C-alpha positions in Angstrom: -43.7 -35.4 39.7 -43.8 -33.1 42.8 -41.3 -31.1 41.1 -43.9 -30.6 38.1 -46.5 -29.7 40.5 -44.8 -27.4 42.0 -43.6 -25.8 38.7 -47.6 -25.6 38.1 -48.3 -23.7 40.9 -45.2 -21.2 40.6 -46.4 -20.8 37.1 -49.9 -20.2 37.5 -49.2 -18.0 40.9 -47.4 -15.5 38.7 -50.0 -15.0 36.1 -48.3 -17.4 33.6 -50.5 -20.1 31.4 -48.7 -23.6 31.4 -50.1 -26.5 29.6 -49.9 -29.8 31.6 -49.9 -32.8 29.0 -50.3 -36.4 30.7 -50.4 -39.5 28.7 -53.6 -41.1 30.4 -53.7 -44.8 28.5 -51.4 -46.8 25.9 -51.4 -49.8 24.0 -48.8 -52.0 22.8 -45.1 -50.5 22.7 -44.8 -47.1 23.2 -42.1 -44.9 24.2 -43.4 -44.0 27.6 -46.6 -45.2 29.8 -49.7 -43.7 31.4 -48.7 -41.1 34.0 -45.7 -39.7 31.6 -46.2 -35.9 32.2 -44.9 -32.7 30.3 -45.3 -29.2 31.0 -45.4 -26.6 28.1 -44.7 -23.1 28.7 -45.8 -20.1 26.5 -41.9 -19.3 25.6 -41.8 -23.0 24.2 -40.2 -24.4 27.4 -40.7 -27.8 28.5 -40.2 -29.9 31.2 -40.5 -33.5 31.7 -41.3 -35.7 28.9 -43.6 -37.9 26.8 -40.9 -40.1 25.7 -39.3 -37.6 22.9 -39.8 -37.9 19.4 -42.6 -36.9 16.7 -45.5 -37.8 19.2 -43.8 -35.0 22.0 -43.2 -32.5 19.3 -46.9 -32.5 18.2 -48.0 -32.1 21.7 -45.5 -29.3 22.1 -46.9 -27.4 19.1 -50.6 -28.0 19.8 -50.1 -26.8 23.3 -48.2 -23.5 22.4 -51.1 -23.1 19.6 -53.6 -23.3 22.7 -51.7 -20.9 25.0 -51.1 -18.4 22.0 -54.9 -18.2 21.2 -55.3 -18.0 25.2 -53.3 -15.1 25.2 -54.8 -13.6 22.6 -58.6 -13.9 23.8 -57.2 -12.5 27.1 -55.8 -9.7 25.7 -59.2 -8.7 23.5 -61.6 -8.6 26.3 -61.9 -6.8 29.9 -64.5 -9.7 31.7 -63.5 -13.3 31.9 -65.9 -15.6 29.4 -67.1 -19.1 30.1 -64.9 -21.3 27.8 -66.2 -24.6 26.4 -64.2 -27.6 27.9 -62.4 -27.9 24.3 -61.0 -24.7 24.5 -59.3 -25.3 28.0 -58.4 -29.6 27.5 -57.8 -31.3 24.7 -57.5 -35.1 23.9 -55.4 -36.4 21.3 -54.9 -39.9 19.7 -51.7 -41.4 18.1 -50.8 -44.4 16.6 -47.0 -44.9 16.7 -47.1 -46.4 13.0 -44.8 -45.1 10.2 -46.4 -41.4 10.2 -44.7 -41.0 13.8 -41.2 -42.9 12.9 -40.1 -41.9 9.5 -37.6 -39.2 10.7 -36.2 -41.4 13.3 -36.7 -44.7 12.3 -38.3 -45.7 15.2 -41.7 -47.2 14.7 -43.1 -48.7 18.1 -46.8 -50.0 16.6 -48.8 -49.0 20.1 -51.2 -46.5 20.4 -51.7 -43.6 23.1 -54.0 -40.8 24.0 -52.5 -37.5 25.7 -54.8 -35.5 27.6 -53.9 -31.6 27.6 -55.2 -29.1 30.2 -54.3 -25.3 30.6 -53.6 -24.0 34.1 -53.9 -20.5 33.9 -55.5 -19.0 37.4 -55.7 -19.8 41.1 -58.9 -21.6 40.2 -57.6 -23.9 37.4 -54.2 -24.4 39.8 -56.2 -25.6 43.0 -56.5 -29.8 42.3 -52.7 -29.3 41.9 -52.4 -27.1 44.8 -54.5 -30.0 46.9 -52.3 -32.6 45.0 -49.0 -31.0 46.3 -50.3 -31.2 49.8 -51.3 -34.7 49.6 -47.7 -35.9 48.1 -45.8 -33.5 50.8 -48.2 -36.0 53.7 -46.5 -38.8 51.3 -49.9 -39.7 50.3 -51.2 -40.6 46.7 -52.7 -37.6 45.1 -55.3 -37.6 42.1 -56.4 -35.0 39.8 -59.1 -35.0 37.5 -58.0 -34.1 33.9 -61.3 -33.0 32.1 -60.8 -32.9 28.3 -62.6 -32.9 25.1 -61.2 -34.8 21.5 -61.3 -33.2 18.1 -64.9 -34.5 18.0 -65.9 -32.5 20.8 -66.6 -35.7 22.9 -65.8 -35.1 26.9 -64.0 -37.2 28.6 -62.5 -37.2 32.5 -59.1 -38.7 33.3 -58.0 -39.2 36.9 -54.3 -38.4 37.0 -52.8 -40.2 40.0 -49.4 -39.3 41.3 -47.5 -41.1 44.0 -45.2 -39.4 46.5 -41.5 -39.4 45.9 -39.9 -42.3 47.0 -37.5 -42.0 50.6 -34.4 -44.1 50.6 -32.7 -44.2 53.8 -29.1 -45.3 53.8 -27.9 -46.5 57.2 -24.0 -46.3 57.0 -22.1 -43.1 55.3 -18.9 -44.9 53.8 -17.9 -45.3 50.2 -20.6 -47.3 49.0 -23.2 -45.0 50.7 -21.8 -41.8 49.3 -22.0 -43.5 45.4 -25.4 -44.7 46.0 -26.7 -41.1 47.4 -25.4 -39.4 44.4 -27.1 -42.2 41.8 -30.4 -42.3 44.1 -30.8 -38.7 44.0 -30.6 -38.4 40.4 -33.3 -41.2 40.4 -35.5 -38.6 42.4 -35.4 -40.4 45.5 -35.4 -38.2 48.9 -32.1 -39.7 50.5 -31.8 -39.8 54.3 -28.4 -40.9 55.5 -27.8 -42.4 59.0 -24.2 -42.9 60.8 -22.8 -42.8 64.3 -19.7 -40.8 63.2 -20.5 -37.0 62.4 -17.0 -36.7 59.8 -19.0 -39.2 57.8 -22.8 -38.3 57.8 -22.7 -34.9 56.9 -23.5 -32.5 54.2 -20.0 -31.9 52.6 -19.8 -35.7 51.8 -23.7 -36.0 50.9 -24.7 -32.6 49.5 -28.0 -33.8 48.1 -29.0 -36.3 51.8 -30.5 -35.2 54.6 -27.8 -36.5 57.3 -28.5 -37.9 60.8 -25.7 -38.5 63.3 -26.6 -41.0 65.8 -26.7 -44.7 66.8 -27.9 -46.1 63.4 -30.5 -48.8 65.1 -31.8 -45.8 67.5 -32.2 -43.2 64.4 -33.9 -45.7 62.4 -36.6 -46.6 64.8 -37.3 -42.8 65.3 -37.9 -41.7 61.4 -40.8 -42.5 59.8 -40.6 -45.4 57.4 -43.7 -45.8 55.5 -44.8 -48.0 52.3 -42.8 -45.4 50.0 -39.6 -46.1 51.8 -36.6 -48.0 50.8 -34.2 -48.8 53.3 -30.4 -49.6 52.2 -27.7 -51.3 54.8 -24.1 -50.8 54.2 -22.9 -50.1 57.6 -19.2 -50.9 58.5 -19.2 -54.0 60.8 -21.4 -57.0 61.4 -23.1 -55.7 64.5 -24.3 -52.4 63.1 -25.8 -54.3 60.5 -27.2 -56.7 62.5 -29.1 -54.2 64.7 -29.7 -51.9 61.5 -31.7 -54.8 60.2 -33.6 -55.5 63.3 -34.8 -51.9 63.7 -36.4 -51.9 59.8 -37.0 -55.6 59.2 -40.7 -55.3 60.7 -41.3 -51.8 59.2 -43.5 -51.2 56.7 -40.8 -50.3 54.5 -41.0 -50.8 50.7 -38.0 -52.8 50.4 -35.3 -53.8 52.8 -31.5 -54.5 51.4 -28.3 -56.0 53.1 -25.0 -55.6 51.6 -22.5 -58.6 52.4 -21.5 -62.0 51.4 -23.8 -64.9 51.6 -22.0 -66.4 54.9 -22.3 -62.8 56.8 -25.9 -62.4 55.7 -26.9 -65.8 56.9 -25.3 -65.2 59.9 -27.4 -62.2 60.6 -30.2 -63.5 59.4 -30.0 -66.6 61.8 -29.1 -64.1 64.8 -32.6 -62.1 64.1 -34.7 -65.6 63.9 -33.2 -66.1 67.5 -34.2 -62.8 68.6 -37.9 -63.9 67.5 -37.8 -62.2 63.7 -40.2 -64.3 61.8 -39.2 -66.0 58.5 -42.0 -64.2 56.6 -39.9 -61.0 57.7 -36.8 -62.5 56.9 -37.4 -63.7 53.7 -38.3 -59.8 52.5 -34.6 -58.8 52.9 -32.8 -58.5 49.2 -29.4 -60.0 50.1 -27.1 -59.6 48.7 -28.1 -56.6 47.9 -28.2 -55.2 44.2 -28.6 -56.8 41.0 -25.9 -59.8 39.9 -23.8 -57.5 37.4 -20.3 -58.6 39.0 -19.8 -55.3 40.5 -16.9 -54.4 42.2 -16.0 -50.9 43.0 -17.9 -48.5 45.2 -19.7 -47.0 42.0 -20.3 -50.2 40.5 -21.9 -51.4 43.5 -24.3 -48.2 43.6 -25.4 -48.7 40.3 -26.1 -52.5 40.9 -28.1 -51.2 44.1 -29.8 -48.4 42.4 -31.1 -50.8 39.6 -32.7 -53.0 42.0 -34.5 -49.8 43.7 -36.0 -49.0 40.4 -36.9 -52.3 39.7 -38.6 -52.7 42.7 -40.4 -49.3 42.5 -41.5 -49.9 38.9 -42.9 -53.5 39.9 -40.4 -54.9 37.4 -40.3 -58.7 37.1 -36.5 -59.8 37.2 -35.2 -63.3 35.9 -34.3 -65.6 38.2 -30.9 -65.2 39.8 -30.9 -61.1 39.0 -32.5 -60.0 42.1 -31.2 -61.7 45.2 -32.9 -62.9 48.3 -31.7 -65.6 50.9 -34.0 -68.6 51.0 -34.6 -69.1 54.4 -34.4 -72.9 54.3 -30.7 -72.3 54.3 -31.0 -70.8 57.9 -31.5 -74.6 59.2 
């Protein structure tokens, strides 16, 4: 979402109008859920998605018509005019039945509402500028969307945006390299930490921030908040133990540790002996990744990334797919 907010501000700063289209609520089965966002530019270009298909096409067509009408009005007057809310923001309703599935055979059966607001000035862009500042401070940002439906009834929706999740990878080996590539595509802000400069560098990790130093020391130095995911894939038992000890009591949203069950139990027992509570030990996702029989570094990276997405999206996984060690096994 941060990239779309930046795009809104860049366009408005250059004097270009852009339509921001947001799914504000859904019922039943829909291709996307509330919060999905798409930008429509006056040249027809779109960024983001509402799920594709006929709904997205109709939203794009309506947005383009509003942008063209706005350009025609702007060119015909000298002084700006005060516009009714319906001319600046519109609420569309869709029922996803045969009317929206005939061309591709996909009939979801749900319903959704899409709020469309035009950003075409510094004033209309101000809430988005404030939102960008919040996101950069790793806080939740909210923008109010003022719209009217086709009957003229006015609505205000609060569009909540979460800061981009941070992924901290402790260790810079083969699995870390594969995971960093996948995670960047999933819009995680990736940081890699290793004590070897020939491993933790931008040649190996072009899409990540790289830190060289003692892994546990650097983990304690960086900011780990409730939007941070930590994956521990170092090269040895000692590094794994020290790295886990550095983050296990942090505010991290997710902590995962690679390794066999025997190794994991050994590490958790050692941390318990150091005074770490069973409550904190139970937070650890281990063995790391979804249970898909992954073998190669790429496959392991995909299994880890899938687990990160499941946690980020608050997905309830079937028993046995997402792993956590039962602390009762620690004795």
